[in-house]
C-alpha positions as CSV (number, residue, x, y, z in Angstrom):
1,M,52.0,69.1,-181.0
2,K,51.6,66.5,-178.2
3,K,50.0,63.8,-180.7
4,L,53.8,64.2,-182.4
5,L,55.6,64.0,-179.3
6,L,53.5,60.8,-178.4
7,L,54.3,59.2,-181.1
8,T,58.0,60.0,-181.1
9,V,58.1,58.5,-177.8
10,I,56.6,55.6,-179.4
11,L,58.4,54.9,-182.0
12,L,61.5,55.7,-180.0
13,A,60.3,53.1,-177.2
14,G,59.8,50.3,-180.2
15,C,63.6,51.1,-181.6
16,A,65.1,50.2,-178.5
17,T,63.3,47.2,-177.5
18,S,63.7,45.4,-181.0
19,V,67.5,45.5,-180.9
20,P,68.7,42.1,-179.7
21,V,71.3,42.5,-177.0
22,E,73.8,39.5,-176.6
23,R,75.0,38.7,-173.2
24,K,78.4,37.0,-172.4
25,F,80.0,36.2,-168.9
26,P,83.2,37.7,-169.4
27,D,86.1,35.0,-169.2
28,A,88.8,34.9,-166.6
29,P,91.8,36.9,-166.7
30,Q,95.1,35.3,-167.8
31,E,97.2,36.1,-164.9
32,L,94.2,33.9,-162.5
33,M,94.6,31.3,-164.9
34,E,98.0,30.7,-164.1
35,K,99.2,27.0,-162.4
36,C,100.5,27.2,-159.2
37,P,104.6,27.1,-159.0
38,E,106.4,24.4,-158.9
39,L,107.6,22.7,-155.4
40,K,111.4,22.6,-154.0
41,Q,113.1,19.4,-154.4
42,T,115.8,18.5,-152.1
43,E,119.3,16.9,-153.2
44,Q,120.3,13.5,-152.5
45,T,123.2,14.5,-149.9
46,S,120.9,16.8,-148.1
47,K,120.9,16.5,-144.6
48,L,117.7,16.1,-142.9
49,S,117.4,19.8,-141.4
50,E,117.4,20.6,-144.7
51,V,115.1,18.4,-145.9
52,L,112.6,19.2,-143.2
53,K,112.7,22.9,-144.3
54,V,112.3,22.3,-147.9
55,V,109.4,19.9,-147.0
56,T,107.6,22.8,-144.7
57,E,108.1,25.6,-147.5
58,N,106.2,23.0,-150.0
59,Y,103.7,22.5,-147.8
60,S,103.2,25.9,-146.7
61,Q,103.4,27.0,-150.3
62,Y,100.9,24.3,-151.5
63,Q,98.2,25.4,-148.8
64,E,98.6,29.1,-149.8
65,C,97.9,28.3,-153.4
66,K,95.4,26.1,-152.7
67,L,93.2,28.3,-150.8
68,E,93.9,30.8,-153.6
69,V,92.8,28.8,-156.7
70,Y,89.8,27.4,-154.5
71,T,88.5,30.6,-153.3
72,W,88.8,32.0,-157.1
73,I,86.9,29.2,-158.4
74,E,84.5,29.8,-155.7
75,W,83.9,33.4,-156.3
76,Y,83.7,32.9,-160.1
77,S,81.4,30.4,-160.1
78,T,78.9,32.2,-157.7
79,Q,79.1,35.4,-160.2
80,K,78.6,33.0,-163.2
81,Q,75.3,31.9,-161.6
82,I,74.2,35.0,-160.5
83,F,74.9,36.5,-164.1
84,D,72.9,33.4,-165.8
85,S,70.1,33.8,-163.4
86,V,69.1,37.5,-164.2
87,K,67.6,37.3,-167.8
């Protein structure tokens, strides 16, 4: 009985290790691959105060988008390196 149990364990262990497992790092979700929104434009006849307001909004929008994109790229790259280093 012990020999039969030992033989069964050896056969099952051999089957489990002979199946190739393909590892693939997941692709980025589509919502994280969206581009930053377009910046606002001013009209030709705008007052200087309106132009300054649009420039300020565009600058803050750009900085926010830049931070999100750079943070995402850094996180994704780090996770991919960790995934590739573990084999």
